[in-house]
VMD Tcl script that builds the backbone (N, CA, C; Angstrom):
set m [mol new atoms 513]
animate dup $m
set s [atomselect $m all]
$s set {name element resname resid chain x y z} {
  {N N MET 1 A -71.256 -4.231 -19.878}
  {CA C MET 1 A -70.489 -5.345 -19.651}
  {C C MET 1 A -69.598 -5.284 -21.068}
  {N N LYS 2 A -70.413 -5.452 -22.217}
  {CA C LYS 2 A -70.545 -5.859 -23.631}
  {C C LYS 2 A -68.938 -4.875 -24.108}
  {N N PRO 3 A -69.605 -3.502 -23.878}
  {CA C PRO 3 A -68.761 -2.542 -24.497}
  {C C PRO 3 A -67.017 -2.534 -23.847}
  {N N VAL 4 A -67.089 -3.125 -22.772}
  {CA C VAL 4 A -65.686 -2.907 -21.939}
  {C C VAL 4 A -65.207 -4.237 -22.873}
  {N N PHE 5 A -65.494 -5.475 -22.831}
  {CA C PHE 5 A -64.933 -6.581 -23.703}
  {C C PHE 5 A -64.632 -6.450 -24.812}
  {N N ARG 6 A -65.684 -5.178 -25.511}
  {CA C ARG 6 A -65.250 -5.210 -26.949}
  {C C ARG 6 A -63.977 -4.417 -27.051}
  {N N SER 7 A -64.002 -3.090 -25.991}
  {CA C SER 7 A -62.772 -2.085 -25.772}
  {C C SER 7 A -61.558 -2.664 -25.445}
  {N N ILE 8 A -61.699 -4.042 -24.509}
  {CA C ILE 8 A -60.426 -4.765 -24.357}
  {C C ILE 8 A -59.905 -5.553 -25.562}
  {N N PHE 9 A -61.006 -6.580 -26.393}
  {CA C PHE 9 A -60.463 -6.691 -27.339}
  {C C PHE 9 A -59.951 -6.154 -28.456}
  {N N THR 10 A -60.692 -4.840 -28.746}
  {CA C THR 10 A -59.921 -4.034 -29.579}
  {C C THR 10 A -58.362 -3.808 -29.207}
  {N N PHE 11 A -57.962 -3.468 -28.280}
  {CA C PHE 11 A -57.085 -2.990 -27.245}
  {C C PHE 11 A -56.199 -4.142 -27.947}
  {N N LEU 12 A -56.323 -5.088 -27.380}
  {CA C LEU 12 A -55.385 -6.493 -27.510}
  {C C LEU 12 A -55.354 -6.684 -29.129}
  {N N SER 13 A -56.163 -6.541 -29.965}
  {CA C SER 13 A -55.989 -6.539 -31.352}
  {C C SER 13 A -55.234 -5.736 -31.998}
  {N N PHE 14 A -55.330 -4.111 -31.602}
  {CA C PHE 14 A -54.000 -2.921 -31.801}
  {C C PHE 14 A -53.084 -3.340 -31.545}
  {N N VAL 15 A -52.479 -4.057 -30.129}
  {CA C VAL 15 A -51.463 -4.526 -29.690}
  {C C VAL 15 A -51.037 -5.482 -30.828}
  {N N LEU 16 A -51.432 -6.540 -30.782}
  {CA C LEU 16 A -51.146 -7.658 -31.689}
  {C C LEU 16 A -50.576 -6.988 -33.064}
  {N N LEU 17 A -51.438 -6.355 -33.653}
  {CA C LEU 17 A -51.300 -6.145 -35.076}
  {C C LEU 17 A -49.849 -5.184 -34.624}
  {N N LEU 18 A -49.809 -4.220 -34.094}
  {CA C LEU 18 A -48.439 -3.378 -33.828}
  {C C LEU 18 A -47.410 -4.062 -33.597}
  {N N SER 19 A -47.190 -4.636 -32.864}
  {CA C SER 19 A -46.146 -6.224 -32.567}
  {C C SER 19 A -45.949 -6.832 -33.699}
  {N N PHE 20 A -47.070 -7.184 -34.541}
  {CA C PHE 20 A -46.629 -7.617 -36.129}
  {C C PHE 20 A -46.004 -6.620 -37.029}
  {N N SER 21 A -46.291 -5.530 -37.295}
  {CA C SER 21 A -46.027 -4.458 -38.544}
  {C C SER 21 A -45.106 -4.111 -37.955}
  {N N CYS 22 A -44.202 -4.198 -36.757}
  {CA C CYS 22 A -42.838 -3.496 -36.253}
  {C C CYS 22 A -41.792 -4.337 -36.642}
  {N N MET 23 A -41.996 -5.679 -36.830}
  {CA C MET 23 A -41.250 -6.805 -37.116}
  {C C MET 23 A -41.172 -6.491 -38.952}
  {N N PRO 24 A -39.891 -6.443 -39.445}
  {CA C PRO 24 A -39.298 -6.328 -40.590}
  {C C PRO 24 A -40.118 -7.548 -41.518}
  {N N HIS 25 A -40.847 -7.421 -42.352}
  {CA C HIS 25 A -41.675 -8.051 -43.003}
  {C C HIS 25 A -40.671 -9.411 -44.015}
  {N N GLY 26 A -40.922 -10.369 -43.614}
  {CA C GLY 26 A -40.238 -11.721 -44.183}
  {C C GLY 26 A -38.574 -11.582 -43.911}
  {N N LEU 27 A -38.250 -10.957 -43.091}
  {CA C LEU 27 A -36.832 -10.901 -42.463}
  {C C LEU 27 A -36.345 -12.254 -42.124}
  {N N ALA 28 A -37.018 -13.004 -41.596}
  {CA C ALA 28 A -36.520 -14.579 -41.111}
  {C C ALA 28 A -36.357 -15.308 -42.846}
  {N N ASP 29 A -37.074 -14.881 -43.653}
  {CA C ASP 29 A -37.113 -15.976 -44.775}
  {C C ASP 29 A -36.544 -15.328 -45.936}
  {N N GLU 30 A -35.951 -14.114 -45.957}
  {CA C GLU 30 A -34.912 -13.572 -46.721}
  {C C GLU 30 A -33.735 -13.495 -46.564}
  {N N ALA 31 A -32.988 -13.808 -47.804}
  {CA C ALA 31 A -31.728 -13.654 -47.690}
  {C C ALA 31 A -31.226 -12.061 -47.416}
  {N N ALA 32 A -29.887 -12.278 -46.982}
  {CA C ALA 32 A -29.412 -10.621 -47.044}
  {C C ALA 32 A -28.940 -10.045 -48.120}
  {N N GLN 33 A -28.711 -9.040 -48.546}
  {CA C GLN 33 A -28.696 -8.361 -49.690}
  {C C GLN 33 A -27.371 -7.689 -49.757}
  {N N PRO 34 A -26.998 -7.581 -51.379}
  {CA C PRO 34 A -25.628 -6.961 -51.351}
  {C C PRO 34 A -25.677 -5.407 -50.734}
  {N N TRP 35 A -24.881 -4.863 -50.212}
  {CA C TRP 35 A -24.732 -3.485 -49.426}
  {C C TRP 35 A -24.750 -2.346 -50.561}
  {N N PRO 36 A -25.672 -1.603 -50.033}
  {CA C PRO 36 A -25.780 -0.275 -51.421}
  {C C PRO 36 A -24.262 0.295 -51.166}
  {N N ALA 37 A -24.267 1.165 -52.149}
  {CA C ALA 37 A -23.054 1.922 -52.301}
  {C C ALA 37 A -23.097 3.262 -51.284}
  {N N ASN 38 A -21.783 3.622 -50.508}
  {CA C ASN 38 A -21.569 4.138 -49.655}
  {C C ASN 38 A -22.298 5.856 -49.983}
  {N N GLY 39 A -23.007 6.077 -49.171}
  {CA C GLY 39 A -23.373 7.634 -49.323}
  {C C GLY 39 A -25.065 7.833 -48.129}
  {N N GLU 40 A -25.999 8.538 -48.825}
  {CA C GLU 40 A -27.248 9.087 -48.868}
  {C C GLU 40 A -27.996 8.096 -49.160}
  {N N LEU 41 A -28.795 7.218 -49.009}
  {CA C LEU 41 A -29.420 6.253 -49.314}
  {C C LEU 41 A -31.049 6.966 -49.576}
  {N N TYR 42 A -31.797 7.686 -48.418}
  {CA C TYR 42 A -32.699 8.739 -48.574}
  {C C TYR 42 A -32.608 9.781 -47.952}
  {N N ARG 43 A -33.462 10.738 -48.510}
  {CA C ARG 43 A -33.309 12.290 -47.895}
  {C C ARG 43 A -35.012 12.543 -48.012}
  {N N SER 44 A -35.272 13.231 -47.061}
  {CA C SER 44 A -36.748 13.833 -47.008}
  {C C SER 44 A -37.268 14.542 -47.835}
  {N N GLY 45 A -38.088 14.454 -48.791}
  {CA C GLY 45 A -38.909 15.590 -49.717}
  {C C GLY 45 A -38.787 16.959 -49.051}
  {N N SER 46 A -39.301 16.778 -47.608}
  {CA C SER 46 A -39.879 17.749 -46.767}
  {C C SER 46 A -38.636 18.792 -46.142}
  {N N ALA 47 A -37.189 18.270 -46.892}
  {CA C ALA 47 A -35.721 18.872 -46.411}
  {C C ALA 47 A -35.972 19.970 -46.815}
  {N N ALA 48 A -36.538 21.067 -47.053}
  {CA C ALA 48 A -36.550 22.154 -47.771}
  {C C ALA 48 A -35.941 23.359 -46.903}
  {N N GLY 49 A -35.584 24.454 -47.373}
  {CA C GLY 49 A -35.162 25.461 -46.681}
  {C C GLY 49 A -33.964 25.704 -46.550}
  {N N GLU 50 A -33.468 26.963 -45.660}
  {CA C GLU 50 A -32.101 27.013 -45.437}
  {C C GLU 50 A -31.496 25.686 -44.286}
  {N N GLN 51 A -29.980 25.320 -45.141}
  {CA C GLN 51 A -29.447 23.890 -44.825}
  {C C GLN 51 A -28.503 24.341 -43.736}
  {N N ALA 52 A -28.217 23.317 -42.823}
  {CA C ALA 52 A -27.017 23.084 -42.215}
  {C C ALA 52 A -26.676 22.134 -42.823}
  {N N SER 53 A -24.990 21.929 -42.795}
  {CA C SER 53 A -24.450 20.784 -43.796}
  {C C SER 53 A -23.787 20.053 -42.593}
  {N N LEU 54 A -23.850 18.468 -42.524}
  {CA C LEU 54 A -23.606 17.592 -41.681}
  {C C LEU 54 A -22.598 16.412 -42.371}
  {N N LYS 55 A -21.260 16.624 -41.766}
  {CA C LYS 55 A -20.524 15.682 -42.722}
  {C C LYS 55 A -20.187 14.853 -41.115}
  {N N ILE 56 A -20.213 13.365 -41.631}
  {CA C ILE 56 A -19.918 12.536 -40.716}
  {C C ILE 56 A -18.578 11.523 -40.855}
  {N N VAL 57 A -17.758 11.636 -40.138}
  {CA C VAL 57 A -16.440 10.758 -40.240}
  {C C VAL 57 A -16.195 9.330 -39.462}
  {N N ILE 58 A -16.477 8.193 -40.208}
  {CA C ILE 58 A -16.480 7.077 -39.373}
  {C C ILE 58 A -14.918 6.361 -39.350}
  {N N SER 59 A -14.499 6.033 -38.172}
  {CA C SER 59 A -13.257 5.488 -38.278}
  {C C SER 59 A -13.161 4.271 -37.433}
  {N N ASN 60 A -12.358 3.518 -37.805}
  {CA C ASN 60 A -12.329 2.122 -37.221}
  {C C ASN 60 A -13.599 1.177 -37.362}
  {N N LEU 61 A -13.942 1.289 -38.656}
  {CA C LEU 61 A -15.054 0.216 -39.202}
  {C C LEU 61 A -14.317 -1.088 -39.382}
  {N N SER 62 A -14.366 -2.175 -38.737}
  {CA C SER 62 A -14.010 -3.407 -39.242}
  {C C SER 62 A -14.247 -3.677 -40.362}
  {N N SER 63 A -13.315 -4.481 -41.125}
  {CA C SER 63 A -13.834 -5.200 -42.562}
  {C C SER 63 A -14.784 -6.118 -42.082}
  {N N GLY 64 A -15.807 -6.062 -43.127}
  {CA C GLY 64 A -17.009 -6.839 -43.586}
  {C C GLY 64 A -18.053 -6.208 -42.808}
  {N N TYR 65 A -17.845 -4.736 -42.061}
  {CA C TYR 65 A -18.904 -4.421 -41.057}
  {C C TYR 65 A -19.392 -3.200 -42.233}
  {N N ALA 66 A -20.835 -2.639 -41.544}
  {CA C ALA 66 A -21.212 -1.670 -42.401}
  {C C ALA 66 A -22.205 -0.774 -41.101}
  {N N SER 67 A -22.218 0.467 -41.594}
  {CA C SER 67 A -23.110 1.223 -40.446}
  {C C SER 67 A -24.577 2.257 -41.420}
  {N N LEU 68 A -25.316 2.122 -40.661}
  {CA C LEU 68 A -26.438 2.799 -40.917}
  {C C LEU 68 A -26.667 3.860 -40.434}
  {N N VAL 69 A -26.412 5.510 -40.309}
  {CA C VAL 69 A -26.963 6.633 -39.846}
  {C C VAL 69 A -28.415 7.076 -40.137}
  {N N LYS 70 A -29.160 7.184 -39.054}
  {CA C LYS 70 A -30.513 7.855 -39.348}
  {C C LYS 70 A -30.648 8.869 -38.668}
  {N N LEU 71 A -30.861 9.680 -39.411}
  {CA C LEU 71 A -31.121 11.338 -38.460}
  {C C LEU 71 A -32.948 11.573 -39.021}
  {N N THR 72 A -33.315 11.696 -37.748}
  {CA C THR 72 A -34.781 12.304 -37.542}
  {C C THR 72 A -34.767 13.611 -36.800}
  {N N THR 73 A -36.004 14.078 -37.318}
  {CA C THR 73 A -36.285 15.285 -36.235}
  {C C THR 73 A -36.631 14.967 -34.968}
  {N N ASP 74 A -36.646 15.848 -33.645}
  {CA C ASP 74 A -36.714 15.966 -32.636}
  {C C ASP 74 A -37.924 15.033 -32.035}
  {N N GLU 75 A -39.105 15.570 -33.437}
  {CA C GLU 75 A -40.558 15.016 -33.420}
  {C C GLU 75 A -40.552 13.403 -34.093}
  {N N GLY 76 A -39.653 12.858 -34.712}
  {CA C GLY 76 A -39.671 11.480 -35.185}
  {C C GLY 76 A -39.471 11.683 -36.721}
  {N N GLU 77 A -39.621 12.532 -37.436}
  {CA C GLU 77 A -39.490 12.375 -38.775}
  {C C GLU 77 A -38.355 12.128 -39.571}
  {N N LEU 78 A -38.030 11.078 -40.294}
  {CA C LEU 78 A -37.011 10.635 -40.702}
  {C C LEU 78 A -36.770 11.573 -41.937}
  {N N VAL 79 A -35.759 12.313 -41.870}
  {CA C VAL 79 A -34.958 13.063 -42.378}
  {C C VAL 79 A -33.925 12.413 -43.632}
  {N N SER 80 A -32.974 11.635 -43.041}
  {CA C SER 80 A -31.617 11.640 -43.871}
  {C C SER 80 A -31.525 10.302 -43.134}
  {N N CYS 81 A -31.037 8.866 -44.321}
  {CA C CYS 81 A -30.345 7.815 -43.981}
  {C C CYS 81 A -28.901 7.706 -44.829}
  {N N LEU 82 A -28.080 7.421 -44.297}
  {CA C LEU 82 A -26.946 7.417 -44.612}
  {C C LEU 82 A -25.739 5.881 -44.276}
  {N N PHE 83 A -25.302 5.383 -45.531}
  {CA C PHE 83 A -24.722 4.098 -45.218}
  {C C PHE 83 A -23.483 4.159 -45.646}
  {N N ALA 84 A -22.402 3.671 -44.497}
  {CA C ALA 84 A -20.969 3.388 -44.804}
  {C C ALA 84 A -20.631 1.889 -44.538}
  {N N GLY 85 A -19.908 1.191 -45.923}
  {CA C GLY 85 A -19.429 -0.188 -45.366}
  {C C GLY 85 A -18.009 0.028 -45.799}
  {N N ASN 86 A -16.909 -1.385 -45.315}
  {CA C ASN 86 A -15.819 -1.502 -45.210}
  {C C ASN 86 A -15.802 -2.766 -45.722}
  {N N THR 87 A -15.801 -2.836 -47.219}
  {CA C THR 87 A -15.615 -4.319 -47.521}
  {C C THR 87 A -13.957 -4.716 -48.033}
  {N N ALA 88 A -13.048 -3.784 -48.106}
  {CA C ALA 88 A -11.938 -3.950 -48.583}
  {C C ALA 88 A -10.862 -4.243 -47.733}
  {N N GLY 89 A -11.363 -4.020 -46.264}
  {CA C GLY 89 A -10.371 -3.824 -45.254}
  {C C GLY 89 A -9.441 -2.939 -45.046}
  {N N SER 90 A -9.967 -1.643 -45.442}
  {CA C SER 90 A -9.555 -0.095 -45.961}
  {C C SER 90 A -9.270 0.170 -43.973}
  {N N THR 91 A -8.441 0.994 -43.875}
  {CA C THR 91 A -8.103 1.639 -42.763}
  {C C THR 91 A -8.562 2.977 -42.589}
  {N N GLN 92 A -8.856 3.325 -43.489}
  {CA C GLN 92 A -9.045 4.930 -44.014}
  {C C GLN 92 A -10.470 5.244 -43.285}
  {N N ALA 93 A -10.325 6.048 -42.434}
  {CA C ALA 93 A -11.959 6.585 -42.275}
  {C C ALA 93 A -13.167 6.779 -43.314}
  {N N LEU 94 A -14.215 6.507 -43.202}
  {CA C LEU 94 A -15.086 6.637 -44.382}
  {C C LEU 94 A -15.830 7.911 -43.965}
  {N N ARG 95 A -16.266 8.670 -45.057}
  {CA C ARG 95 A -16.546 10.048 -44.940}
  {C C ARG 95 A -18.208 10.161 -45.688}
  {N N LEU 96 A -19.425 10.512 -45.110}
  {CA C LEU 96 A -20.684 10.683 -45.241}
  {C C LEU 96 A -21.088 12.189 -45.341}
  {N N SER 97 A -21.870 12.730 -45.716}
  {CA C SER 97 A -22.566 14.248 -45.834}
  {C C SER 97 A -23.540 14.400 -46.346}
  {N N THR 98 A -24.435 15.057 -45.790}
  {CA C THR 98 A -25.695 15.426 -45.690}
  {C C THR 98 A -25.826 17.059 -45.432}
  {N N SER 99 A -27.497 17.553 -45.837}
  {CA C SER 99 A -27.754 18.704 -45.999}
  {C C SER 99 A -28.870 18.726 -45.216}
  {N N VAL 100 A -29.427 19.437 -44.314}
  {CA C VAL 100 A -30.768 19.374 -43.561}
  {C C VAL 100 A -31.205 20.479 -43.070}
  {N N PRO 101 A -32.744 20.873 -42.943}
  {CA C PRO 101 A -33.113 22.222 -42.685}
  {C C PRO 101 A -32.638 22.423 -41.213}
  {N N GLY 102 A -32.221 23.830 -40.597}
  {CA C GLY 102 A -32.019 24.252 -39.271}
  {C C GLY 102 A -33.080 23.752 -38.429}
  {N N GLY 103 A -32.901 22.842 -37.405}
  {CA C GLY 103 A -33.585 22.385 -36.565}
  {C C GLY 103 A -32.711 21.580 -35.466}
  {N N ASN 104 A -33.549 20.887 -34.643}
  {CA C ASN 104 A -33.503 19.951 -33.753}
  {C C ASN 104 A -33.675 18.238 -34.348}
  {N N TYR 105 A -32.256 17.594 -33.662}
  {CA C TYR 105 A -32.307 16.097 -34.683}
  {C C TYR 105 A -32.123 15.218 -33.468}
  {N N VAL 106 A -32.163 13.847 -33.634}
  {CA C VAL 106 A -31.601 12.816 -33.199}
  {C C VAL 106 A -30.808 11.906 -34.230}
  {N N LEU 107 A -29.960 11.559 -33.846}
  {CA C LEU 107 A -28.923 10.371 -34.955}
  {C C LEU 107 A -28.771 9.130 -34.125}
  {N N THR 108 A -29.136 8.082 -34.729}
  {CA C THR 108 A -29.303 6.622 -34.376}
  {C C THR 108 A -28.351 6.217 -35.370}
  {N N TYR 109 A -27.498 5.032 -34.807}
  {CA C TYR 109 A -26.613 4.336 -35.642}
  {C C TYR 109 A -26.656 3.118 -35.599}
  {N N GLY 110 A -26.438 2.282 -36.537}
  {CA C GLY 110 A -26.294 0.835 -36.514}
  {C C GLY 110 A -25.165 0.343 -37.182}
  {N N THR 111 A -24.782 -0.972 -36.746}
  {CA C THR 111 A -23.550 -1.489 -37.121}
  {C C THR 111 A -24.037 -3.177 -37.334}
  {N N GLY 112 A -23.529 -3.635 -38.451}
  {CA C GLY 112 A -23.950 -4.895 -38.972}
  {C C GLY 112 A -22.879 -5.773 -39.655}
  {N N THR 113 A -23.159 -6.901 -40.047}
  {CA C THR 113 A -22.806 -7.623 -41.554}
  {C C THR 113 A -23.689 -7.639 -42.514}
  {N N ASP 114 A -24.571 -8.432 -42.156}
  {CA C ASP 114 A -25.904 -8.667 -43.114}
  {C C ASP 114 A -26.560 -7.813 -42.961}
  {N N TRP 115 A -26.753 -7.424 -44.437}
  {CA C TRP 115 A -27.911 -6.138 -44.794}
  {C C TRP 115 A -29.243 -6.407 -45.359}
  {N N TYR 116 A -30.335 -5.691 -44.696}
  {CA C TYR 116 A -31.511 -6.411 -45.022}
  {C C TYR 116 A -32.597 -5.519 -45.907}
  {N N GLY 117 A -31.762 -3.983 -45.776}
  {CA C GLY 117 A -32.591 -3.098 -46.546}
  {C C GLY 117 A -32.822 -1.899 -45.523}
  {N N GLN 118 A -32.904 -0.824 -45.790}
  {CA C GLN 118 A -32.880 0.310 -45.072}
  {C C GLN 118 A -33.899 0.281 -44.334}
  {N N LYS 119 A -35.029 -0.263 -44.140}
  {CA C LYS 119 A -35.988 -0.467 -42.899}
  {C C LYS 119 A -35.554 -1.602 -42.321}
  {N N ALA 120 A -34.951 -2.778 -42.493}
  {CA C ALA 120 A -34.515 -3.903 -41.883}
  {C C ALA 120 A -33.591 -3.758 -41.350}
  {N N ALA 121 A -32.585 -2.985 -41.676}
  {CA C ALA 121 A -31.074 -2.655 -41.715}
  {C C ALA 121 A -30.089 -4.267 -41.614}
  {N N PHE 122 A -29.547 -3.931 -40.485}
  {CA C PHE 122 A -28.922 -5.398 -40.106}
  {C C PHE 122 A -29.727 -6.543 -39.393}
  {N N GLY 123 A -30.991 -6.513 -39.119}
  {CA C GLY 123 A -32.072 -7.549 -38.294}
  {C C GLY 123 A -31.461 -7.118 -37.080}
  {N N THR 124 A -31.523 -8.324 -36.603}
  {CA C THR 124 A -31.811 -8.436 -35.043}
  {C C THR 124 A -30.423 -8.633 -34.785}
  {N N ALA 125 A -29.594 -8.905 -35.501}
  {CA C ALA 125 A -28.126 -9.584 -35.274}
  {C C ALA 125 A -27.206 -7.866 -35.006}
  {N N GLY 126 A -27.904 -7.088 -35.825}
  {CA C GLY 126 A -26.783 -5.726 -35.423}
  {C C GLY 126 A -26.957 -5.194 -34.375}
  {N N THR 127 A -26.400 -4.032 -34.189}
  {CA C THR 127 A -25.897 -3.483 -32.920}
  {C C THR 127 A -26.473 -1.737 -33.236}
  {N N TYR 128 A -27.252 -1.326 -32.551}
  {CA C TYR 128 A -27.697 0.049 -32.631}
  {C C TYR 128 A -27.729 0.694 -31.497}
  {N N SER 129 A -27.613 2.297 -31.302}
  {CA C SER 129 A -27.296 3.225 -30.411}
  {C C SER 129 A -27.831 4.363 -31.001}
  {N N LYS 130 A -27.836 5.460 -29.722}
  {CA C LYS 130 A -28.441 6.691 -30.235}
  {C C LYS 130 A -27.453 7.493 -29.591}
  {N N LEU 131 A -26.803 8.659 -30.599}
  {CA C LEU 131 A -25.748 9.490 -29.962}
  {C C LEU 131 A -26.653 10.398 -28.934}
  {N N LEU 132 A -25.492 10.465 -28.137}
  {CA C LEU 132 A -25.778 11.751 -26.671}
  {C C LEU 132 A -24.801 12.730 -26.612}
  {N N LEU 133 A -25.408 13.815 -26.632}
  {CA C LEU 133 A -24.475 14.941 -26.418}
  {C C LEU 133 A -23.632 15.191 -24.556}
  {N N GLU 134 A -23.075 15.581 -24.590}
  {CA C GLU 134 A -22.063 15.819 -23.355}
  {C C GLU 134 A -23.060 15.724 -21.928}
  {N N ASP 135 A -24.017 16.271 -22.242}
  {CA C ASP 135 A -24.900 16.209 -20.812}
  {C C ASP 135 A -26.075 15.367 -20.907}
  {N N ASN 136 A -25.673 14.178 -21.864}
  {CA C ASN 136 A -26.697 13.315 -21.708}
  {C C ASN 136 A -28.175 13.125 -22.809}
  {N N GLN 137 A -28.047 14.361 -23.565}
  {CA C GLN 137 A -29.495 14.830 -24.015}
  {C C GLN 137 A -29.042 14.085 -25.607}
  {N N SER 138 A -30.025 13.417 -25.808}
  {CA C SER 138 A -29.937 12.886 -27.659}
  {C C SER 138 A -30.393 13.682 -28.525}
  {N N VAL 139 A -30.935 15.475 -28.344}
  {CA C VAL 139 A -31.487 16.216 -29.210}
  {C C VAL 139 A -30.253 17.101 -29.563}
  {N N ILE 140 A -30.114 17.098 -30.869}
  {CA C ILE 140 A -28.786 17.768 -31.740}
  {C C ILE 140 A -29.240 18.846 -32.536}
  {N N PRO 141 A -29.032 20.098 -31.741}
  {CA C PRO 141 A -29.238 21.345 -32.315}
  {C C PRO 141 A -28.481 21.647 -33.772}
  {N N LEU 142 A -28.784 21.869 -34.483}
  {CA C LEU 142 A -28.281 22.053 -35.990}
  {C C LEU 142 A -28.699 23.367 -36.796}
  {N N ASP 143 A -27.790 24.510 -36.581}
  {CA C ASP 143 A -28.121 25.753 -37.254}
  {C C ASP 143 A -28.584 26.113 -38.637}
  {N N ALA 144 A -28.900 26.241 -39.102}
  {CA C ALA 144 A -29.092 26.555 -40.770}
  {C C ALA 144 A -27.755 27.608 -41.149}
  {N N GLY 145 A -27.192 27.065 -42.260}
  {CA C GLY 145 A -26.061 28.149 -42.424}
  {C C GLY 145 A -24.696 28.059 -41.970}
  {N N TYR 146 A -24.714 26.603 -41.065}
  {CA C TYR 146 A -23.375 26.259 -40.430}
  {C C TYR 146 A -23.108 24.709 -41.111}
  {N N THR 147 A -21.815 24.230 -40.845}
  {CA C THR 147 A -21.029 23.102 -41.311}
  {C C THR 147 A -20.659 22.199 -39.782}
  {N N TYR 148 A -21.403 20.933 -39.726}
  {CA C TYR 148 A -21.120 20.180 -38.341}
  {C C TYR 148 A -20.226 19.177 -38.896}
  {N N THR 149 A -19.279 18.703 -38.339}
  {CA C THR 149 A -18.710 17.511 -38.201}
  {C C THR 149 A -18.698 16.667 -37.183}
  {N N LEU 150 A -19.198 15.491 -37.876}
  {CA C LEU 150 A -19.672 14.530 -36.365}
  {C C LEU 150 A -18.277 13.407 -36.688}
  {N N TYR 151 A -17.549 13.403 -35.886}
  {CA C TYR 151 A -16.552 11.956 -35.766}
  {C C TYR 151 A -17.121 10.574 -34.913}
  {N N ILE 152 A -17.022 9.568 -35.496}
  {CA C ILE 152 A -17.420 8.331 -34.846}
  {C C ILE 152 A -16.738 7.190 -34.839}
  {N N ASP 153 A -16.017 6.796 -33.633}
  {CA C ASP 153 A -14.955 5.799 -33.581}
  {C C ASP 153 A -15.578 4.502 -33.657}
  {N N ALA 154 A -15.551 3.595 -34.641}
  {CA C ALA 154 A -16.558 2.446 -34.803}
  {C C ALA 154 A -15.704 1.051 -33.895}
  {N N SER 155 A -14.356 1.523 -33.420}
  {CA C SER 155 A -13.968 0.491 -32.685}
  {C C SER 155 A -14.704 0.005 -31.355}
  {N N PRO 156 A -14.697 -1.161 -31.094}
  {CA C PRO 156 A -15.336 -1.990 -29.887}
  {C C PRO 156 A -14.826 -1.135 -28.547}
  {N N ASP 157 A -13.718 -1.009 -28.614}
  {CA C ASP 157 A -13.022 -0.138 -27.062}
  {C C ASP 157 A -12.931 1.447 -27.544}
  {N N SER 158 A -13.697 2.000 -28.363}
  {CA C SER 158 A -13.935 3.309 -27.823}
  {C C SER 158 A -14.552 3.981 -26.860}
  {N N THR 159 A -13.421 4.713 -26.164}
  {CA C THR 159 A -14.099 5.602 -25.289}
  {C C THR 159 A -14.314 7.031 -25.060}
  {N N GLY 160 A -14.187 7.363 -26.635}
  {CA C GLY 160 A -14.585 8.845 -27.022}
  {C C GLY 160 A -16.129 8.904 -27.106}
  {N N GLY 161 A -16.741 10.135 -26.818}
  {CA C GLY 161 A -18.164 10.463 -27.210}
  {C C GLY 161 A -18.937 9.635 -26.470}
  {N N SER 162 A -20.335 9.649 -26.617}
  {CA C SER 162 A -21.285 9.053 -25.581}
  {C C SER 162 A -22.262 8.501 -26.599}
  {N N SER 163 A -22.932 7.427 -26.299}
  {CA C SER 163 A -24.082 6.970 -26.922}
  {C C SER 163 A -24.698 6.100 -25.949}
  {N N GLU 164 A -25.996 5.769 -26.385}
  {CA C GLU 164 A -26.965 4.797 -25.692}
  {C C GLU 164 A -27.507 3.564 -26.355}
  {N N ALA 165 A -27.281 2.300 -25.917}
  {CA C ALA 165 A -27.581 1.373 -26.548}
  {C C ALA 165 A -29.298 1.587 -26.811}
  {N N ILE 166 A -29.888 1.085 -27.887}
  {CA C ILE 166 A -31.108 0.983 -28.215}
  {C C ILE 166 A -31.612 -0.587 -28.724}
  {N N ALA 167 A -32.968 -0.836 -28.404}
  {CA C ALA 167 A -33.192 -2.053 -29.199}
  {C C ALA 167 A -33.201 -1.738 -30.857}
  {N N TYR 168 A -32.983 -2.687 -31.059}
  {CA C TYR 168 A -33.795 -3.149 -32.828}
  {C C TYR 168 A -34.771 -2.422 -33.163}
  {N N GLY 169 A -36.238 -2.854 -32.665}
  {CA C GLY 169 A -37.247 -2.276 -32.966}
  {C C GLY 169 A -37.391 -0.334 -32.752}
  {N N SER 170 A -36.667 -0.143 -31.766}
  {CA C SER 170 A -36.589 1.423 -31.915}
  {C C SER 170 A -35.789 1.925 -32.963}
  {N N PHE 171 A -35.120 1.555 -33.644}
  {CA C PHE 171 A -34.179 1.950 -34.641}
  {C C PHE 171 A -34.877 1.822 -35.983}
}
mol reanalyze $m
mol bondsrecalc $m
mol representation Tube
mol addrep $m
């Protein structure tokens, strides 16, 4: 009976540790940071090989709002993070670009006003979603040697495209 108790205790300890480690460290105690410059914030060192070019055009992003686009492999490895912020009330679309090895990717998108850094993004007040293709699939195939352009309409009443809301902890 003792080993079962130890296993349950170990499991509970792991669950509690996992719950705390998924929270952004010190987010409640830290003030928002200034926004970084628009562009690629992170690119994986393992992003070598023949590349696919991805251009992202974000339109209708309200003044005072920013977006963080994360591109991960279909196995969950972070490949690129791109930031776009609209500080001046511009009505022009924001343009981002990256190059990644050919492969299958998942694109997630966060939007908010207060920036807490690349890992914490816009905190719990942000909104987060996952891009879906026409058949409600979240895996996006990008073939090396090709250029892809993704248009994101950030307006709240946008009817084009498809996405799925995701929890902050899943971003």
